[in-house]
Biopython code that builds the backbone (N, CA, C, O; Angstrom):
import numpy as np
from Bio.PDB.StructureBuilder import StructureBuilder

atoms = [
    (1, "MET", "N", (27.580, 77.823, -14.763)),
    (1, "MET", "CA", (27.504, 76.575, -14.652)),
    (1, "MET", "C", (26.563, 76.052, -13.723)),
    (1, "MET", "O", (26.824, 75.567, -12.622)),
    (2, "ASP", "N", (25.141, 76.226, -14.397)),
    (2, "ASP", "CA", (23.960, 76.238, -13.739)),
    (2, "ASP", "C", (23.703, 74.503, -13.898)),
    (2, "ASP", "O", (23.026, 73.948, -13.033)),
    (3, "GLN", "N", (24.237, 73.757, -14.961)),
    (3, "GLN", "CA", (23.774, 72.426, -15.280)),
    (3, "GLN", "C", (24.983, 71.423, -15.213)),
    (3, "GLN", "O", (25.065, 70.403, -15.896)),
    (4, "SER", "N", (26.144, 71.964, -14.062)),
    (4, "SER", "CA", (27.189, 70.876, -13.831)),
    (4, "SER", "C", (27.326, 71.127, -12.427)),
    (4, "SER", "O", (27.203, 72.244, -11.922)),
    (5, "VAL", "N", (27.630, 69.874, -11.686)),
    (5, "VAL", "CA", (27.982, 70.041, -10.334)),
    (5, "VAL", "C", (29.366, 69.351, -10.059)),
    (5, "VAL", "O", (29.666, 68.393, -10.772)),
    (6, "ILE", "N", (30.334, 69.815, -8.962)),
    (6, "ILE", "CA", (31.228, 69.100, -8.382)),
    (6, "ILE", "C", (30.929, 68.131, -7.326)),
    (6, "ILE", "O", (30.649, 68.446, -6.170)),
    (7, "ASN", "N", (30.995, 67.035, -7.743)),
    (7, "ASN", "CA", (30.455, 65.848, -6.695)),
    (7, "ASN", "C", (31.831, 65.518, -5.592)),
    (7, "ASN", "O", (32.969, 65.883, -5.886)),
    (8, "GLY", "N", (31.502, 64.766, -4.284)),
    (8, "GLY", "CA", (32.311, 64.430, -3.340)),
    (8, "GLY", "C", (33.560, 64.202, -4.014)),
    (8, "GLY", "O", (34.530, 64.775, -3.518)),
    (9, "ASN", "N", (33.782, 63.394, -5.176)),
    (9, "ASN", "CA", (35.096, 62.850, -5.726)),
    (9, "ASN", "C", (35.825, 63.845, -6.490)),
    (9, "ASN", "O", (36.873, 63.580, -7.079)),
    (10, "ASN", "N", (35.156, 65.236, -6.483)),
    (10, "ASN", "CA", (35.566, 66.088, -7.450)),
    (10, "ASN", "C", (35.855, 65.734, -8.909)),
    (10, "ASN", "O", (36.877, 66.057, -9.514)),
    (11, "TYR", "N", (34.767, 64.987, -9.430)),
    (11, "TYR", "CA", (34.468, 64.897, -10.865)),
    (11, "TYR", "C", (33.099, 65.676, -11.082)),
    (11, "TYR", "O", (32.065, 65.679, -10.414)),
    (12, "LEU", "N", (33.420, 66.272, -12.139)),
    (12, "LEU", "CA", (32.502, 67.393, -13.331)),
    (12, "LEU", "C", (31.452, 66.475, -13.460)),
    (12, "LEU", "O", (31.803, 65.480, -14.095)),
    (13, "THR", "N", (29.756, 66.446, -12.911)),
    (13, "THR", "CA", (28.934, 65.391, -13.463)),
    (13, "THR", "C", (28.248, 66.948, -14.447)),
    (13, "THR", "O", (28.496, 68.111, -14.127)),
    (14, "ILE", "N", (27.544, 66.601, -15.413)),
    (14, "ILE", "CA", (26.690, 67.110, -16.247)),
    (14, "ILE", "C", (25.438, 66.848, -16.343)),
    (14, "ILE", "O", (25.115, 65.701, -16.651)),
    (15, "MET", "N", (24.539, 67.737, -16.128)),
    (15, "MET", "CA", (22.846, 67.049, -16.264)),
    (15, "MET", "C", (22.486, 66.780, -17.602)),
    (15, "MET", "O", (22.809, 67.490, -18.555)),
    (16, "LYS", "N", (21.863, 65.822, -17.660)),
    (16, "LYS", "CA", (21.525, 65.057, -18.677)),
    (16, "LYS", "C", (20.427, 65.709, -19.182)),
    (16, "LYS", "O", (19.992, 66.487, -18.333)),
    (17, "LYS", "N", (19.653, 65.730, -20.428)),
    (17, "LYS", "CA", (18.621, 66.334, -20.647)),
    (17, "LYS", "C", (17.771, 65.407, -21.621)),
    (17, "LYS", "O", (18.241, 64.790, -22.577)),
    (18, "ARG", "N", (16.525, 65.414, -21.245)),
    (18, "ARG", "CA", (15.713, 64.287, -21.676)),
    (18, "ARG", "C", (15.519, 64.356, -23.360)),
    (18, "ARG", "O", (15.234, 63.256, -23.834)),
    (19, "THR", "N", (15.606, 65.276, -24.179)),
    (19, "THR", "CA", (15.490, 65.563, -25.463)),
    (19, "THR", "C", (16.844, 64.947, -26.113)),
    (19, "THR", "O", (16.851, 64.146, -27.048)),
    (20, "ASN", "N", (18.048, 65.489, -25.417)),
    (20, "ASN", "CA", (19.186, 64.564, -25.831)),
    (20, "ASN", "C", (19.139, 63.232, -25.645)),
    (20, "ASN", "O", (19.694, 62.560, -26.514)),
    (21, "ALA", "N", (18.567, 62.599, -24.641)),
    (21, "ALA", "CA", (18.158, 60.996, -24.542)),
    (21, "ALA", "C", (17.528, 60.727, -25.706)),
    (21, "ALA", "O", (18.040, 59.936, -26.498)),
    (22, "ILE", "N", (16.529, 61.244, -25.930)),
    (22, "ILE", "CA", (15.127, 60.973, -26.814)),
    (22, "ILE", "C", (16.015, 60.627, -28.327)),
    (22, "ILE", "O", (16.114, 59.533, -28.884)),
    (23, "LEU", "N", (16.543, 61.822, -28.711)),
    (23, "LEU", "CA", (17.526, 61.872, -29.986)),
    (23, "LEU", "C", (18.573, 60.574, -30.228)),
    (23, "LEU", "O", (18.900, 60.010, -31.272)),
    (24, "TRP", "N", (18.945, 60.348, -28.890)),
    (24, "TRP", "CA", (20.286, 59.527, -28.933)),
    (24, "TRP", "C", (19.471, 58.358, -29.351)),
    (24, "TRP", "O", (19.729, 57.820, -30.428)),
    (25, "CYS", "N", (18.432, 57.879, -28.537)),
    (25, "CYS", "CA", (17.634, 56.777, -28.588)),
    (25, "CYS", "C", (17.153, 56.436, -29.884)),
    (25, "CYS", "O", (17.252, 55.268, -30.260)),
    (26, "ALA", "N", (16.492, 57.569, -30.837)),
    (26, "ALA", "CA", (16.021, 57.803, -31.734)),
    (26, "ALA", "C", (16.758, 56.891, -32.848)),
    (26, "ALA", "O", (16.288, 55.921, -33.442)),
    (27, "PHE", "N", (18.222, 57.551, -32.985)),
    (27, "PHE", "CA", (18.860, 57.606, -33.963)),
    (27, "PHE", "C", (19.941, 56.294, -33.973)),
    (27, "PHE", "O", (20.118, 55.546, -34.934)),
    (28, "LEU", "N", (20.628, 56.208, -32.631)),
    (28, "LEU", "CA", (21.299, 55.149, -32.488)),
    (28, "LEU", "C", (21.112, 54.434, -31.227)),
    (28, "LEU", "O", (22.045, 54.207, -30.456)),
    (29, "GLY", "N", (20.169, 54.158, -31.067)),
    (29, "GLY", "CA", (19.663, 53.339, -29.739)),
    (29, "GLY", "C", (19.936, 52.013, -30.131)),
    (29, "GLY", "O", (20.563, 51.380, -29.282)),
    (30, "GLY", "N", (19.666, 51.432, -31.115)),
    (30, "GLY", "CA", (20.242, 49.781, -31.296)),
    (30, "GLY", "C", (21.533, 49.594, -31.050)),
    (30, "GLY", "O", (21.879, 48.485, -30.644)),
    (31, "LEU", "N", (22.413, 50.524, -31.222)),
    (31, "LEU", "CA", (23.824, 50.393, -30.541)),
    (31, "LEU", "C", (24.034, 50.810, -29.235)),
    (31, "LEU", "O", (25.090, 50.417, -28.740)),
    (32, "GLY", "N", (23.339, 51.476, -28.564)),
    (32, "GLY", "CA", (23.198, 51.673, -26.928)),
    (32, "GLY", "C", (23.855, 53.161, -26.825)),
    (32, "GLY", "O", (24.457, 53.524, -25.814)),
    (33, "ALA", "N", (23.681, 53.989, -27.976)),
    (33, "ALA", "CA", (24.284, 55.221, -27.485)),
    (33, "ALA", "C", (23.666, 55.785, -26.447)),
    (33, "ALA", "O", (24.326, 56.367, -25.585)),
    (34, "HIS", "N", (22.164, 55.684, -26.376)),
    (34, "HIS", "CA", (21.505, 56.378, -25.106)),
    (34, "HIS", "C", (21.939, 55.883, -23.992)),
    (34, "HIS", "O", (21.830, 56.565, -22.973)),
    (35, "LYS", "N", (22.464, 54.725, -23.945)),
    (35, "LYS", "CA", (22.786, 54.263, -22.727)),
    (35, "LYS", "C", (23.906, 55.114, -22.069)),
    (35, "LYS", "O", (23.846, 55.754, -21.019)),
    (36, "PHE", "N", (25.029, 54.959, -23.006)),
    (36, "PHE", "CA", (26.271, 55.818, -22.667)),
    (36, "PHE", "C", (25.999, 57.252, -22.103)),
    (36, "PHE", "O", (26.549, 57.790, -21.142)),
    (37, "TYR", "N", (25.006, 57.754, -22.935)),
    (37, "TYR", "CA", (24.619, 58.892, -22.385)),
    (37, "TYR", "C", (24.147, 59.268, -21.137)),
    (37, "TYR", "O", (24.605, 60.209, -20.490)),
    (38, "LEU", "N", (23.157, 58.482, -20.761)),
    (38, "LEU", "CA", (22.825, 58.433, -19.603)),
    (38, "LEU", "C", (23.351, 57.666, -18.511)),
    (38, "LEU", "O", (22.849, 57.265, -17.461)),
    (39, "GLY", "N", (24.445, 57.568, -19.003)),
    (39, "GLY", "CA", (25.747, 56.950, -17.731)),
    (39, "GLY", "C", (25.575, 55.417, -17.528)),
    (39, "GLY", "O", (25.985, 54.857, -16.512)),
    (40, "LYS", "N", (25.128, 54.953, -18.253)),
    (40, "LYS", "CA", (25.127, 53.188, -17.750)),
    (40, "LYS", "C", (26.220, 52.535, -18.879)),
    (40, "LYS", "O", (25.836, 51.569, -19.539)),
    (41, "PRO", "N", (26.966, 52.832, -18.994)),
    (41, "PRO", "CA", (28.291, 52.371, -19.915)),
    (41, "PRO", "C", (28.078, 50.507, -20.060)),
    (41, "PRO", "O", (28.157, 49.987, -21.173)),
    (42, "PHE", "N", (27.792, 49.602, -18.713)),
    (42, "PHE", "CA", (27.828, 48.390, -19.275)),
    (42, "PHE", "C", (26.501, 47.947, -19.849)),
    (42, "PHE", "O", (26.429, 46.857, -20.416)),
    (43, "GLN", "N", (25.363, 48.796, -19.722)),
    (43, "GLN", "CA", (24.360, 48.570, -20.568)),
    (43, "GLN", "C", (24.580, 48.641, -22.254)),
    (43, "GLN", "O", (24.268, 47.799, -23.097)),
    (44, "GLY", "N", (25.241, 49.978, -22.428)),
    (44, "GLY", "CA", (25.787, 50.257, -23.846)),
    (44, "GLY", "C", (26.510, 49.237, -24.068)),
    (44, "GLY", "O", (26.089, 48.614, -25.042)),
    (45, "VAL", "N", (27.461, 48.764, -23.573)),
    (45, "VAL", "CA", (28.345, 47.595, -24.121)),
    (45, "VAL", "C", (27.513, 46.400, -24.739)),
    (45, "VAL", "O", (27.558, 45.993, -25.899)),
    (46, "LEU", "N", (26.862, 46.007, -23.853)),
    (46, "LEU", "CA", (25.683, 44.976, -24.076)),
    (46, "LEU", "C", (25.261, 45.130, -25.502)),
    (46, "LEU", "O", (25.398, 44.400, -26.484)),
    (47, "TYR", "N", (24.657, 46.402, -25.306)),
    (47, "TYR", "CA", (23.913, 46.686, -26.801)),
    (47, "TYR", "C", (24.850, 46.823, -27.806)),
    (47, "TYR", "O", (24.383, 46.676, -28.935)),
    (48, "LEU", "N", (26.191, 47.092, -27.728)),
    (48, "LEU", "CA", (27.047, 47.205, -28.782)),
    (48, "LEU", "C", (27.310, 45.528, -29.235)),
    (48, "LEU", "O", (27.329, 45.289, -30.442)),
    (49, "ILE", "N", (27.488, 44.509, -28.365)),
    (49, "ILE", "CA", (27.724, 42.934, -28.601)),
    (49, "ILE", "C", (26.835, 42.351, -29.036)),
    (49, "ILE", "O", (27.111, 41.382, -29.744)),
    (50, "PHE", "N", (25.330, 42.708, -28.788)),
    (50, "PHE", "CA", (24.270, 42.138, -29.439)),
    (50, "PHE", "C", (23.536, 42.526, -30.196)),
    (50, "PHE", "O", (22.421, 42.051, -30.412)),
    (51, "SER", "N", (24.142, 43.660, -30.848)),
    (51, "SER", "CA", (23.356, 44.595, -31.863)),
    (51, "SER", "C", (23.489, 43.705, -33.167)),
    (51, "SER", "O", (22.865, 44.274, -34.063)),
    (52, "TRP", "N", (23.934, 42.793, -33.519)),
    (52, "TRP", "CA", (23.536, 42.090, -34.994)),
    (52, "TRP", "C", (22.623, 41.257, -34.758)),
    (52, "TRP", "O", (22.321, 40.479, -35.663)),
    (53, "THR", "N", (21.714, 41.165, -33.073)),
    (53, "THR", "CA", (20.380, 40.205, -33.301)),
    (53, "THR", "C", (19.255, 41.205, -33.460)),
    (53, "THR", "O", (18.115, 40.823, -33.724)),
    (54, "PHE", "N", (19.539, 42.379, -33.314)),
    (54, "PHE", "CA", (18.292, 43.390, -33.543)),
    (54, "PHE", "C", (17.436, 43.360, -32.329)),
    (54, "PHE", "O", (16.340, 43.911, -32.426)),
    (55, "VAL", "N", (17.733, 42.851, -31.297)),
    (55, "VAL", "CA", (17.184, 42.623, -29.918)),
    (55, "VAL", "C", (17.401, 44.026, -29.549)),
    (55, "VAL", "O", (16.405, 44.749, -29.576)),
    (56, "PRO", "N", (18.588, 44.569, -29.190)),
    (56, "PRO", "CA", (18.679, 45.806, -28.872)),
    (56, "PRO", "C", (17.680, 47.222, -29.409)),
    (56, "PRO", "O", (17.123, 48.169, -28.853)),
    (57, "LEU", "N", (17.834, 46.752, -30.707)),
    (57, "LEU", "CA", (16.728, 47.720, -31.493)),
    (57, "LEU", "C", (15.514, 47.692, -31.164)),
    (57, "LEU", "O", (14.940, 48.759, -30.944)),
    (58, "ALA", "N", (14.862, 46.521, -31.056)),
    (58, "ALA", "CA", (13.438, 46.374, -30.266)),
    (58, "ALA", "C", (12.988, 47.057, -28.950)),
    (58, "ALA", "O", (11.971, 47.691, -28.671)),
    (59, "ILE", "N", (14.217, 46.676, -28.150)),
    (59, "ILE", "CA", (14.432, 47.346, -26.906)),
    (59, "ILE", "C", (14.440, 48.845, -26.987)),
    (59, "ILE", "O", (13.604, 49.525, -26.392)),
    (60, "SER", "N", (15.340, 49.321, -27.689)),
    (60, "SER", "CA", (15.397, 51.007, -27.737)),
    (60, "SER", "C", (14.206, 51.550, -28.322)),
    (60, "SER", "O", (13.723, 52.623, -27.961)),
    (61, "ILE", "N", (13.717, 50.802, -29.246)),
    (61, "ILE", "CA", (12.145, 51.240, -29.628)),
    (61, "ILE", "C", (11.253, 51.436, -28.422)),
    (61, "ILE", "O", (10.721, 52.519, -28.177)),
    (62, "ILE", "N", (11.132, 50.550, -27.813)),
    (62, "ILE", "CA", (10.456, 50.556, -26.711)),
    (62, "ILE", "C", (10.799, 51.640, -25.463)),
    (62, "ILE", "O", (9.986, 52.274, -24.790)),
    (63, "GLU", "N", (12.115, 51.642, -25.387)),
    (63, "GLU", "CA", (12.777, 52.652, -24.422)),
    (63, "GLU", "C", (12.815, 54.067, -25.038)),
    (63, "GLU", "O", (13.081, 55.021, -24.308)),
    (64, "PHE", "N", (12.550, 54.251, -26.398)),
    (64, "PHE", "CA", (12.172, 55.609, -26.978)),
    (64, "PHE", "C", (10.927, 56.216, -26.447)),
    (64, "PHE", "O", (10.695, 57.348, -26.025)),
    (65, "VAL", "N", (10.061, 54.975, -26.606)),
    (65, "VAL", "CA", (8.531, 55.375, -26.839)),
    (65, "VAL", "C", (8.310, 56.369, -25.243)),
    (65, "VAL", "O", (7.813, 57.458, -24.956)),
    (66, "LEU", "N", (9.288, 54.792, -24.196)),
    (66, "LEU", "CA", (9.112, 55.430, -22.568)),
    (66, "LEU", "C", (9.614, 57.011, -22.269)),
    (66, "LEU", "O", (9.111, 57.782, -21.452)),
    (67, "LEU", "N", (10.681, 57.253, -23.113)),
    (67, "LEU", "CA", (11.216, 58.776, -22.922)),
    (67, "LEU", "C", (10.297, 59.541, -23.537)),
    (67, "LEU", "O", (10.060, 60.571, -22.905)),
    (68, "VAL", "N", (9.714, 59.422, -24.501)),
    (68, "VAL", "CA", (8.931, 60.459, -24.918)),
    (68, "VAL", "C", (7.630, 60.703, -24.156)),
    (68, "VAL", "O", (7.086, 61.793, -23.983)),
    (69, "ILE", "N", (7.272, 59.650, -23.782)),
    (69, "ILE", "CA", (5.959, 60.006, -22.406)),
    (69, "ILE", "C", (6.400, 60.398, -21.031)),
    (69, "ILE", "O", (5.726, 60.986, -20.184)),
    (70, "MET", "N", (7.777, 59.933, -20.931)),
    (70, "MET", "CA", (8.137, 60.398, -19.349)),
    (70, "MET", "C", (8.339, 61.758, -19.048)),
    (70, "MET", "O", (9.291, 62.256, -19.649)),
    (71, "SER", "N", (7.574, 62.676, -18.114)),
    (71, "SER", "CA", (7.843, 63.583, -17.817)),
    (71, "SER", "C", (9.111, 64.243, -17.402)),
    (71, "SER", "O", (9.761, 63.537, -16.632)),
    (72, "ASN", "N", (9.638, 65.364, -17.679)),
    (72, "ASN", "CA", (10.740, 65.929, -17.219)),
    (72, "ASN", "C", (11.122, 66.007, -15.626)),
    (72, "ASN", "O", (12.223, 66.264, -15.140)),
    (73, "GLU", "N", (10.138, 65.770, -15.093)),
    (73, "GLU", "CA", (10.635, 65.622, -13.464)),
    (73, "GLU", "C", (10.653, 64.031, -13.258)),
    (73, "GLU", "O", (11.442, 63.709, -12.370)),
    (74, "ASP", "N", (9.942, 62.896, -13.891)),
    (74, "ASP", "CA", (10.378, 61.861, -13.574)),
    (74, "ASP", "C", (11.835, 61.614, -14.254)),
    (74, "ASP", "O", (12.598, 60.909, -13.594)),
    (75, "PHE", "N", (12.272, 62.079, -15.411)),
    (75, "PHE", "CA", (13.385, 61.898, -16.017)),
    (75, "PHE", "C", (14.609, 62.397, -15.071)),
    (75, "PHE", "O", (15.629, 61.710, -15.005)),
    (76, "ASP", "N", (14.503, 63.415, -14.458)),
    (76, "ASP", "CA", (15.494, 64.000, -13.349)),
    (76, "ASP", "C", (15.699, 63.158, -12.281)),
    (76, "ASP", "O", (16.754, 62.773, -11.777)),
    (77, "ILE", "N", (14.229, 62.857, -11.923)),
    (77, "ILE", "CA", (14.724, 61.646, -10.839)),
    (77, "ILE", "C", (15.228, 60.604, -11.045)),
    (77, "ILE", "O", (15.912, 60.211, -10.100)),
    (78, "LYS", "N", (15.177, 59.714, -12.217)),
    (78, "LYS", "CA", (15.823, 58.836, -12.450)),
    (78, "LYS", "C", (17.238, 58.844, -12.830)),
    (78, "LYS", "O", (18.117, 58.124, -12.357)),
    (79, "TYR", "N", (17.393, 59.999, -14.000)),
    (79, "TYR", "CA", (18.726, 59.889, -14.325)),
    (79, "TYR", "C", (19.436, 61.441, -13.802)),
    (79, "TYR", "O", (20.523, 61.827, -14.230)),
    (80, "ASN", "N", (18.846, 61.988, -13.101)),
    (80, "ASN", "CA", (19.631, 63.312, -12.399)),
    (80, "ASN", "C", (19.236, 63.728, -10.892)),
    (80, "ASN", "O", (18.979, 64.853, -10.463)),
    (81, "PRO", "N", (19.264, 62.523, -10.231)),
    (81, "PRO", "CA", (19.119, 62.694, -9.145)),
    (81, "PRO", "C", (20.091, 63.701, -8.098)),
    (81, "PRO", "O", (19.532, 63.979, -7.037)),
    (82, "GLN", "N", (21.262, 64.180, -8.261)),
    (82, "GLN", "CA", (22.016, 65.076, -7.544)),
    (82, "GLN", "C", (21.397, 66.591, -8.152)),
    (82, "GLN", "O", (21.813, 67.670, -7.730)),
    (83, "TYR", "N", (20.521, 66.484, -9.028)),
    (83, "TYR", "CA", (20.131, 68.013, -9.050)),
    (83, "TYR", "C", (18.468, 68.220, -8.802)),
    (83, "TYR", "O", (17.931, 69.274, -9.144)),
    (84, "VAL", "N", (17.556, 66.908, -8.057)),
    (84, "VAL", "CA", (16.573, 66.987, -7.675)),
    (84, "VAL", "C", (16.576, 67.406, -6.360)),
    (84, "VAL", "O", (17.281, 66.867, -5.507)),
    (85, "LYS", "N", (15.580, 68.649, -6.062)),
    (85, "LYS", "CA", (15.446, 68.864, -4.739)),
    (85, "LYS", "C", (14.482, 68.128, -3.978)),
    (85, "LYS", "O", (13.398, 67.955, -4.535)),
    (86, "VAL", "N", (14.633, 67.661, -2.839)),
    (86, "VAL", "CA", (13.870, 66.868, -2.018)),
    (86, "VAL", "C", (13.028, 67.616, -1.019)),
    (86, "VAL", "O", (13.516, 68.458, -0.265)),
    (87, "SER", "N", (11.648, 67.267, -1.031)),
    (87, "SER", "CA", (10.930, 68.232, -0.425)),
    (87, "SER", "C", (10.592, 67.665, 0.917)),
    (87, "SER", "O", (10.268, 66.480, 0.997)),
    (88, "GLU", "N", (10.658, 68.643, 2.272)),
    (88, "GLU", "CA", (10.715, 68.260, 3.227)),
    (88, "GLU", "C", (9.396, 68.204, 4.062)),
    (88, "GLU", "O", (9.410, 67.755, 5.208)),
]
sb = StructureBuilder()
sb.init_structure("model")
sb.init_model(0)
sb.init_chain("A")
sb.init_seg("    ")
for serial, (resi, resn, name, xyz) in enumerate(atoms, 1):
    if name == "N":
        sb.init_residue(resn, " ", resi, " ")
    sb.init_atom(name, np.array(xyz, "f"), 0.0, 1.0, " ", f" {name:<3s}", serial, name[0])
structure = sb.get_structure()
């Protein structure tokens, strides 16, 4: 269980991987699948509601590029803060 942790509310949280986020964004980004994967369900629902306008598709293309150029460390800081070790 090196990629999961029980938080204070006794919920099991699983570490999100950048590669998975990139794949979700590439294939189903226009429907907001990557937002659901990254733990942002409200944004995912907005993507679903407005998917007929193709605006979420355009935004997901930009987010895809940002995810591709983002380092693993930056990804973990943003989406996996419970796993980041803080240096003192």
